Biotite code that builds the C-alpha atoms (Angstrom):
import biotite.structure as struc

atoms = struc.array([
    struc.Atom([-2.665, -27.106, -10.222], chain_id="A", res_id=1, res_name="UNK", atom_name="CA", element="C"),
    struc.Atom([1.004, -27.527, -10.315], chain_id="A", res_id=2, res_name="UNK", atom_name="CA", element="C"),
    struc.Atom([2.667, -24.312, -11.812], chain_id="A", res_id=3, res_name="UNK", atom_name="CA", element="C"),
    struc.Atom([3.904, -23.987, -15.455], chain_id="A", res_id=4, res_name="UNK", atom_name="CA", element="C"),
    struc.Atom([7.936, -24.320, -16.017], chain_id="A", res_id=5, res_name="UNK", atom_name="CA", element="C"),
    struc.Atom([9.170, -21.156, -16.769], chain_id="A", res_id=6, res_name="UNK", atom_name="CA", element="C"),
    struc.Atom([6.494, -19.036, -16.155], chain_id="A", res_id=7, res_name="UNK", atom_name="CA", element="C"),
    struc.Atom([7.178, -15.400, -14.788], chain_id="A", res_id=8, res_name="UNK", atom_name="CA", element="C"),
    struc.Atom([6.270, -14.991, -10.904], chain_id="A", res_id=9, res_name="UNK", atom_name="CA", element="C"),
    struc.Atom([5.887, -11.628, -11.098], chain_id="A", res_id=10, res_name="UNK", atom_name="CA", element="C"),
    struc.Atom([2.410, -9.780, -10.355], chain_id="A", res_id=11, res_name="UNK", atom_name="CA", element="C"),
    struc.Atom([2.439, -7.277, -12.935], chain_id="A", res_id=12, res_name="UNK", atom_name="CA", element="C"),
    struc.Atom([-0.788, -6.011, -11.477], chain_id="A", res_id=13, res_name="UNK", atom_name="CA", element="C"),
    struc.Atom([0.842, -5.281, -8.163], chain_id="A", res_id=14, res_name="UNK", atom_name="CA", element="C"),
    struc.Atom([0.954, -2.030, -6.476], chain_id="A", res_id=15, res_name="UNK", atom_name="CA", element="C"),
    struc.Atom([4.646, 0.090, -6.308], chain_id="A", res_id=16, res_name="UNK", atom_name="CA", element="C"),
    struc.Atom([7.046, -0.265, -5.275], chain_id="A", res_id=17, res_name="UNK", atom_name="CA", element="C"),
    struc.Atom([7.484, -3.619, -6.743], chain_id="A", res_id=18, res_name="UNK", atom_name="CA", element="C"),
    struc.Atom([10.226, -5.743, -5.489], chain_id="A", res_id=19, res_name="UNK", atom_name="CA", element="C"),
    struc.Atom([11.620, -8.312, -7.608], chain_id="A", res_id=20, res_name="UNK", atom_name="CA", element="C"),
    struc.Atom([13.132, -11.835, -6.245], chain_id="A", res_id=21, res_name="UNK", atom_name="CA", element="C"),
    struc.Atom([15.072, -14.583, -7.667], chain_id="A", res_id=22, res_name="UNK", atom_name="CA", element="C"),
    struc.Atom([14.213, -14.052, -11.257], chain_id="A", res_id=23, res_name="UNK", atom_name="CA", element="C"),
    struc.Atom([16.453, -13.475, -14.142], chain_id="A", res_id=24, res_name="UNK", atom_name="CA", element="C"),
    struc.Atom([18.004, -10.188, -14.714], chain_id="A", res_id=25, res_name="UNK", atom_name="CA", element="C"),
    struc.Atom([15.900, -8.685, -17.759], chain_id="A", res_id=26, res_name="UNK", atom_name="CA", element="C"),
    struc.Atom([12.837, -9.666, -15.545], chain_id="A", res_id=27, res_name="UNK", atom_name="CA", element="C"),
    struc.Atom([14.095, -7.981, -12.614], chain_id="A", res_id=28, res_name="UNK", atom_name="CA", element="C"),
    struc.Atom([15.271, -4.409, -14.401], chain_id="A", res_id=29, res_name="UNK", atom_name="CA", element="C"),
    struc.Atom([12.214, -4.462, -16.072], chain_id="A", res_id=30, res_name="UNK", atom_name="CA", element="C"),
    struc.Atom([10.239, -4.718, -12.543], chain_id="A", res_id=31, res_name="UNK", atom_name="CA", element="C"),
    struc.Atom([12.570, -2.247, -11.065], chain_id="A", res_id=32, res_name="UNK", atom_name="CA", element="C"),
    struc.Atom([12.400, 0.156, -14.182], chain_id="A", res_id=33, res_name="UNK", atom_name="CA", element="C"),
    struc.Atom([8.761, 0.381, -12.884], chain_id="A", res_id=34, res_name="UNK", atom_name="CA", element="C"),
    struc.Atom([9.803, 2.636, -9.619], chain_id="A", res_id=35, res_name="UNK", atom_name="CA", element="C"),
    struc.Atom([11.710, 5.314, -12.000], chain_id="A", res_id=36, res_name="UNK", atom_name="CA", element="C"),
    struc.Atom([10.689, 8.879, -10.317], chain_id="A", res_id=37, res_name="UNK", atom_name="CA", element="C"),
    struc.Atom([9.848, 7.760, -7.246], chain_id="A", res_id=38, res_name="UNK", atom_name="CA", element="C"),
    struc.Atom([10.970, 9.191, -4.515], chain_id="A", res_id=39, res_name="UNK", atom_name="CA", element="C"),
    struc.Atom([13.369, 7.336, -2.483], chain_id="A", res_id=40, res_name="UNK", atom_name="CA", element="C"),
    struc.Atom([15.760, 7.756, 0.998], chain_id="A", res_id=41, res_name="UNK", atom_name="CA", element="C"),
    struc.Atom([18.924, 6.434, 1.743], chain_id="A", res_id=42, res_name="UNK", atom_name="CA", element="C"),
    struc.Atom([21.912, 6.496, 4.151], chain_id="A", res_id=43, res_name="UNK", atom_name="CA", element="C"),
    struc.Atom([25.522, 6.168, 3.527], chain_id="A", res_id=44, res_name="UNK", atom_name="CA", element="C"),
    struc.Atom([28.096, 4.687, 5.581], chain_id="A", res_id=45, res_name="UNK", atom_name="CA", element="C"),
    struc.Atom([29.014, 7.616, 7.796], chain_id="A", res_id=46, res_name="UNK", atom_name="CA", element="C"),
    struc.Atom([25.352, 7.913, 8.883], chain_id="A", res_id=47, res_name="UNK", atom_name="CA", element="C"),
    struc.Atom([24.241, 11.011, 6.540], chain_id="A", res_id=48, res_name="UNK", atom_name="CA", element="C"),
    struc.Atom([20.731, 10.382, 4.679], chain_id="A", res_id=49, res_name="UNK", atom_name="CA", element="C"),
    struc.Atom([19.966, 11.805, 1.528], chain_id="A", res_id=50, res_name="UNK", atom_name="CA", element="C"),
    struc.Atom([16.625, 12.194, -0.178], chain_id="A", res_id=51, res_name="UNK", atom_name="CA", element="C"),
    struc.Atom([15.905, 11.730, -4.180], chain_id="A", res_id=52, res_name="UNK", atom_name="CA", element="C"),
    struc.Atom([14.445, 10.583, -7.076], chain_id="A", res_id=53, res_name="UNK", atom_name="CA", element="C"),
    struc.Atom([15.146, 7.226, -8.501], chain_id="A", res_id=54, res_name="UNK", atom_name="CA", element="C"),
    struc.Atom([16.405, 8.388, -12.088], chain_id="A", res_id=55, res_name="UNK", atom_name="CA", element="C"),
    struc.Atom([17.210, 4.966, -13.836], chain_id="A", res_id=56, res_name="UNK", atom_name="CA", element="C"),
    struc.Atom([18.336, 1.394, -13.200], chain_id="A", res_id=57, res_name="UNK", atom_name="CA", element="C"),
    struc.Atom([21.582, 0.511, -14.164], chain_id="A", res_id=58, res_name="UNK", atom_name="CA", element="C"),
    struc.Atom([21.750, -2.990, -13.150], chain_id="A", res_id=59, res_name="UNK", atom_name="CA", element="C"),
    struc.Atom([19.789, -5.348, -11.406], chain_id="A", res_id=60, res_name="UNK", atom_name="CA", element="C"),
    struc.Atom([21.127, -4.986, -8.233], chain_id="A", res_id=61, res_name="UNK", atom_name="CA", element="C"),
    struc.Atom([21.415, -0.630, -8.140], chain_id="A", res_id=62, res_name="UNK", atom_name="CA", element="C"),
    struc.Atom([18.978, 2.168, -8.641], chain_id="A", res_id=63, res_name="UNK", atom_name="CA", element="C"),
    struc.Atom([20.486, 5.547, -9.760], chain_id="A", res_id=64, res_name="UNK", atom_name="CA", element="C"),
    struc.Atom([19.057, 7.969, -7.244], chain_id="A", res_id=65, res_name="UNK", atom_name="CA", element="C"),
    struc.Atom([19.330, 11.657, -8.188], chain_id="A", res_id=66, res_name="UNK", atom_name="CA", element="C"),
    struc.Atom([19.895, 13.705, -5.278], chain_id="A", res_id=67, res_name="UNK", atom_name="CA", element="C"),
    struc.Atom([19.623, 17.620, -5.666], chain_id="A", res_id=68, res_name="UNK", atom_name="CA", element="C"),
    struc.Atom([22.801, 19.175, -3.848], chain_id="A", res_id=69, res_name="UNK", atom_name="CA", element="C"),
    struc.Atom([22.391, 23.156, -3.476], chain_id="A", res_id=70, res_name="UNK", atom_name="CA", element="C"),
    struc.Atom([20.739, 23.149, -6.982], chain_id="A", res_id=71, res_name="UNK", atom_name="CA", element="C"),
    struc.Atom([23.110, 20.700, -8.578], chain_id="A", res_id=72, res_name="UNK", atom_name="CA", element="C"),
    struc.Atom([22.060, 16.838, -9.502], chain_id="A", res_id=73, res_name="UNK", atom_name="CA", element="C"),
    struc.Atom([24.196, 14.166, -8.016], chain_id="A", res_id=74, res_name="UNK", atom_name="CA", element="C"),
    struc.Atom([23.541, 10.866, -9.252], chain_id="A", res_id=75, res_name="UNK", atom_name="CA", element="C"),
    struc.Atom([24.005, 7.783, -6.371], chain_id="A", res_id=76, res_name="UNK", atom_name="CA", element="C"),
    struc.Atom([24.486, 4.218, -7.363], chain_id="A", res_id=77, res_name="UNK", atom_name="CA", element="C"),
    struc.Atom([22.282, 2.819, -4.350], chain_id="A", res_id=78, res_name="UNK", atom_name="CA", element="C"),
    struc.Atom([21.678, -0.789, -3.736], chain_id="A", res_id=79, res_name="UNK", atom_name="CA", element="C"),
    struc.Atom([17.966, -1.921, -3.881], chain_id="A", res_id=80, res_name="UNK", atom_name="CA", element="C"),
    struc.Atom([18.014, -2.933, -0.705], chain_id="A", res_id=81, res_name="UNK", atom_name="CA", element="C"),
    struc.Atom([19.462, 0.031, 1.043], chain_id="A", res_id=82, res_name="UNK", atom_name="CA", element="C"),
    struc.Atom([16.427, 2.457, -0.695], chain_id="A", res_id=83, res_name="UNK", atom_name="CA", element="C"),
    struc.Atom([13.627, 3.017, 1.622], chain_id="A", res_id=84, res_name="UNK", atom_name="CA", element="C"),
    struc.Atom([10.550, 4.396, -0.679], chain_id="A", res_id=85, res_name="UNK", atom_name="CA", element="C"),
    struc.Atom([8.774, 7.164, 0.594], chain_id="A", res_id=86, res_name="UNK", atom_name="CA", element="C"),
    struc.Atom([5.401, 6.992, 0.916], chain_id="A", res_id=87, res_name="UNK", atom_name="CA", element="C"),
    struc.Atom([3.394, 9.144, -1.353], chain_id="A", res_id=88, res_name="UNK", atom_name="CA", element="C"),
    struc.Atom([-0.029, 9.812, 0.274], chain_id="A", res_id=89, res_name="UNK", atom_name="CA", element="C"),
    struc.Atom([-1.572, 11.624, -2.848], chain_id="A", res_id=90, res_name="UNK", atom_name="CA", element="C"),
    struc.Atom([-2.150, 8.402, -4.851], chain_id="A", res_id=91, res_name="UNK", atom_name="CA", element="C"),
])
């Protein structure tokens, strides 16, 4: 059976976190938005590591991660490939 032209290759029943590759921006953002609220870690250029939660998706290449800095929320725009999802063992 040959694939249908223009069909969306994403598996909407997949487990999270989902990663969308080689699809249009709107479809990729839709998949990325399913990760909102997930706990993540990332490292900046000076080697400092941060932990936070995905707050929203500003575009198809970045997540906005909210990091608690001494009671003050900071928003970091982090490239998708730079994030490491924290495994939730309670699921």
